[in-house]
Residue, then its C-alpha position, 0 to 999 in steps of 0.5 A: p504516419q499517425p496511428s489510427s484511432d483503432q491503434l490508439g484505443r488498443l494502446t490506451r487499453v494496454c498501457r492503462i495506469g492501474q489504480v487502487e483505493v481501499q478505505q477502512f474505518v478503525p476504532g482508535s485514535r489517529d495517533k495510535v492507528f498511525a503508530t501501529y500501522a507504521d510499526y512494520l515489524q509488528w504487522p505479522q501480529w495483525a495483518g495476516s500471513f505477512k512477514v516484515e523486516l527492515q532492510r535499511p532504517g530511515q529517519p526516523t527508523n520507520g520514516i523517510g528512507c526506510v526500506r522494508v521487505i514484505r513476504g507473504a502469499g509467495l511474494t517478496m516485495v521491497e518498498e522504500i518509504d518516501g513520505f512520513d508525516p505522522p499521524s496524517s500520512l505515509s507514502y512509499r514506492l515499490l522497488t522490486g517484487l511485483p511485475l509493476r513499474d512506477y508503483t507508488s502508494r499513499v496512506l492517509f489517516t483522518a480523525v473521525n468521530g469515534g476513530t480513524h478513517i484510512t484511505w490507501r491509494s496506489t497507482f502503477l503501470p503493469k510491466v506486462p500489457g493486459t495484466g493491470w486488472a489482475l494486478e489491481a485485484l491482487v493489490r486491493s486484496m492485500f490492502s483490504r486484508t491489511l486494513k481489516g486486520l488493523a481494524t480488528k486489532f483495535a476493535h478487540g482492545h488494541 
């Protein structure tokens, strides 16, 4: 039997793809901003309370195939870099750490007058139905805090 339109509506709400996009202007050259962002081991100096370690180096060390472990706010996330195109973009996927499936993120760096415009986008499916809104808020908060920390670092003389 075919599902009713009411059942389809509930299924669509429960299985909705989570999406987050955060943008930030950083007052620094695209090359320097990308290099600073991609130097994951230095994140604790400007990204807040995160701690980062490399579980496996990539090509180059922080590039494709790199597996990084990020700890903070009571979470331990393991991510793998799957796209690395300095100084314009970087992408990664979440391996473990949040109740999400199919999590991917892409960070774009665009040169603009006086600095760099960063766009950080992610999509995912929540593992627990009905939790997408809370997970979107959590991811948005982490992205915002990280990018504001990067902007502050460059605003204060890098």
